[in-house]
N, C-alpha and C positions, 0 to 999 in steps of 0.2 A: 648616454641615451640619445642626446640630440645629434651626436655625430653620425648616427645611423640614418638620419634623415637629411643630412646636409652634405654638400660637396666640400671637400677640404683636402687634407693631405692623403685621404684614403682614396683608393681607386673605385671606379664605378661598380665593379663587380662586388667588391667588399661591402660597399654601402647597400647595394641591392640584396646581398646575401643576409646582411644584418636585418633589413626590413622583412625579408622572407622568413627568418627565424622567429621574428615577433608574430607574424601572421600564423606561422605553424603552431606557436604557443596558443593562440586563440582557437585554432582548429582543434588542437588536442584537448583544450578545456571543454569545448563543445562535446567532443566524443566522450570525455570523461563523465560528463553529466548524463549522457545517453546510457553509458554503462552503469552508472549509479542507479538510474531508474529502470534498469533491466530492459533496455531497448537495444535493438540490433545496431551494431556499429556501421557507419557509412564511411569507410576509410577512403574510398575513391573521391567522394565529394570533399572530404577533409583535406586531402592532398591536392586537389585540383586548384584551389585558390592560391596557396603559396607557390606552387610550381608555375602557374600561369603568370603570376606577378614577376617571378624571377626571369622567366623567358621574355616577357614583354619589356621589363626594365632594362635588360641587357641587349635588346635587339631593336626596339622601336626608337627611331630618331627623336621623336617628341619627348619620350620619357627619359632618354639619355641626356637631352639638353635642358630639360625643365625640371627643377626640383618640385615646383608646385604641382605639375601634372603627375609626377611620380608619387608624391605624397597623397594626392587625391585618390589615385588608384589603390594605394595601400590602405587608406582610411576607409574606402568603400568596402573592400574585401574584409578588412578587420571588423567593420560594423556588421557585415552580414553574419560572420561567425559568432560574434558576441550577441547579436540579435537572436540567432538560432538557439544559443545557450539559454537566453532569457525565456524564449518561447518554450523550450523543453521544461524548464523549471516551473513556469506558469501552468502549462498543460498537465503536469503531473500533480499539481497541488490538490486536485479533487480526489486523486487516487490515494495519495499518501500525504497527510498533513504533518509536517515537521516544523518545529518552532523556528528554526533558522532558515527554512526555505524562502520565506518572503525577503529576508535580508539578501540572500544570494540573488534572487530574481531582481530586486531593486538595483543591486550593484551592476549586474550585467546589463540591465536596461539603461542605467545611467551612463555606463561606458559606451554603449552603442550610440547614445545621443551625443556624447562628447566627440566621438570619432566622426559622426556625420557632420556636426557643426564645424569641426576643424577641417575636414575635407572640403566642405563648402567654402570655408574661409580661404583655404589654399587656392581654390579655383577663382574666387572673386578678387582676392588681393594677392597677386603673385609676388613672391619674394625670390631674391637671388642669393647665392652663397655669400656675396659681398654684404648684402643686407643682413644676413644672419650673423656674420662676423661682428657687425656693429651693434645690432639690437635684435633680440629674439622676440617675435610677436607673442602677444599674450595667449592667443589660441594655441600656438605651438607649445608653449610652456605648460599650459593646462593639459594638453593631450599627452605630452611626454610624462608629466607627473602622474596622470591617471594610469598610463601604461605601466609605470614603475610600481604604483600601488597594486595594480592588477596581479603582478607577479606574486604578491603576498596574499591578497584578499581571495583570489580564486581558489588556491589550495586550502586556505583556512576555511572558506565557506563549505567546501566539500567535506572537510574534516568535521566541522560542526554538524552538518547534516548526517554524516555517518554516525556520529555519537548519538544524535537524536534517534536515529533508526535503531541502534543497539539498545537504547533505553526503552523504546516502544516494544521491541521484540522481547526484552526481558520482562516487562510488565505483562505482555501478552502470554508468555510462557508460564508465568506465575498465576495467571487468571484462567487458563484453559487446560483442558484434559489433553495430554500429549497424544493419545491414541485417536480420539475422535475429533479433536479440534473444538469441541463444545465447551461451554463454561464448566469449570470444576465445581465441586460442592460449595466451597467457600464463596466463590464469585456468584454462583447461582442464587444462593440464599441471600446474599447481600443485594443483588439486583432485584430479587423477588420482593424484598421489603420495600425497596425504593419504588418499584413499578406498581405494586398493589396500593401503596399510599397515594401515589399520584392519580391512579385510575379511579379509586374509590367508587366502585360500581360492581356489577355482576362479573364474576370471574370463575374459572374452572381450573382445577389442578388434576393433572394426569400423572400417575405414578406407574411406570412401565418397568417390568422385570423380565429379562430374557430367561426363559426356562432352561434349567439343567445345563448351564454353561460349564459347570465342573465336569460333567460327563464328557462334554465336547473336548475340554482340555485334557482329560485322561486318555481319550481315544485318539485325538488328532493333534495333541500338543497345544501349547499356549498360542502358537501362531494361528492355529485353526480357530481357537476361541477368540483371539483378537480380530480375525477376519469377520467372524460372525457379529461381534459387538460393533465393529466399524460399519458394517453394512446395515445393521439394525438402526444405528444412529442416523445414517443417511436416509433410511426409509421413514423414520419418525419425523425427521426435519422436513422431508418432502411433503408429508401429509399435513403438517401443521400450517396454520395461517401465518403470514409474514410477520404479524405483530406479536406472535407468541414468543415466550422465553423458554429455552430448552437447555438442560444441563445434564451432566453425568454425575450422579450423587455417590455411587459406589461402584463396585466391580461390574455388575450386570444390571444396575438400576439407573434408569433415566427418569427425569422429572420434567414436566412441561406445565407452564402457567399460561392460560389463554384468557386475557381480559375481554370483557364485554361478551361473554359466552354463557348462554343459558344451559340449564342442565340437560335438556334434550339434545342440544347441539354437542355438548361435551360427551355424552354417551355415544352419539353417532360417530364422533371423531375417534373415540377410543376403539370402537369396532372397526373403523377404517384402518387404523394403525395395526390392530390385531390381525386383520385379514391380509393386509399388505405384507406383513412379515411371514405369515403362514404360507402365502402363495409364492414367496420368493424362493428361488432355487439356490441352495447353498452346496457347492461342490468342495468337499474337503477330502484330501487324500485319494482323489479319483472317485469318490463316492458321493451320491446325492443324499444330503443329510437334512431331515426335516427340522425346522426351528420354529418355535412358538413363543409367544409372550403372554404374560399375565398383566392386566391393567386394572389399577384402582383409580376410581374417579370420585372427585369431591367437588361440590359446587357451593358457592357462597355469595351473599350480597354485601352491601357496604359494611355491615356490622361485623362481618366475619374477617378475622385477621389472617394474614398469610400463614402464620405459624399454625393456626387452627386448621386451615385448609390442608396443610401438609400432613397433620396428624390424622385427619379424616381420610385422606387418600391413602395413607399408610395403612390404616385399619382396613380399608376396602381391599387393598392389595394383599394383606395378610389373609383375608377371607378367601380371596381367589386362590392363594397357594394352598390353604387348608382343604379347599374343595377340589384339588387335583390339578391346579394350574390351567394354562391354555384357555383363559376366559377373561371376561370383563365384569367387574363388580362395581356398582354405583353406591356410594354412601348416601343414605337418605336421612335427613334431619329427623331426630326423634325415633328412629327405627334402627334395627340391626341392618348391616349392609345386605342388600338384596342381590342374590346370585343371578347374573344375566347370562 
């Protein structure tokens, strides 16, 4: 490792090429992290540093004659690439939190600091090949050891982050509906219990059923039905407030829990969702197909459990279906569901 930084039995071009390969490794690591975070690769900038160093190290008289100057340039370029890698990891942390991302960020940032300090030391305390043959400076030993470790830690950190991502994606796929991307029944009910317990206040439950999906499947195939369900999910999500919880409970049934929502607001929201779907144009098989929904609404205060809200909304939805669908029914405490 140290022979790539010092003059000895090796020719200048061999030494410069070895240093260039180390810099190329740092550039590849930076690009690998960009690819991991689904960013566009910048191959020109990645290749510019190593090529510029090789050209300057083999042509500039100062760099040919001085180990310190040559090492300083290599350290600066290497620090730029490792610093860029650290910045990529840090800037992506808010987008995707992985348990091993902080470890990778800290390592790349630490290597950047080591390269900067060693490069500064090389410029302030010049050493000659004769000096290196007698005693290797501490800063050079630390830098060489850090570069050696980097060859193992960089790919290991990417592997660990990849494993973290696969685990997150596995949990996500197990918790969400594959067609709509919404929470599936199990996840929704679990989150509903947690949210309703934390809120402990007025809340509303909306039970939405897409009317006659079986007919759509029979006439236009399951792909047509899937398109309708996916679009309806997007429309419902668009109309709900940001703090609402939405999930797909069954084939054509969607459920939403809206905390801090009064009964009047819940009924108004249900009509907005109903009208939004009804006014949406669905083109299936080259035809304009009308699609409607039935909505059951239930409202409760602190003493009403999430399970009870679900049962009330289900009863209201059943009434809507019995009365011909394409309607909104509000469950009223102590009364039969009122047809709206």
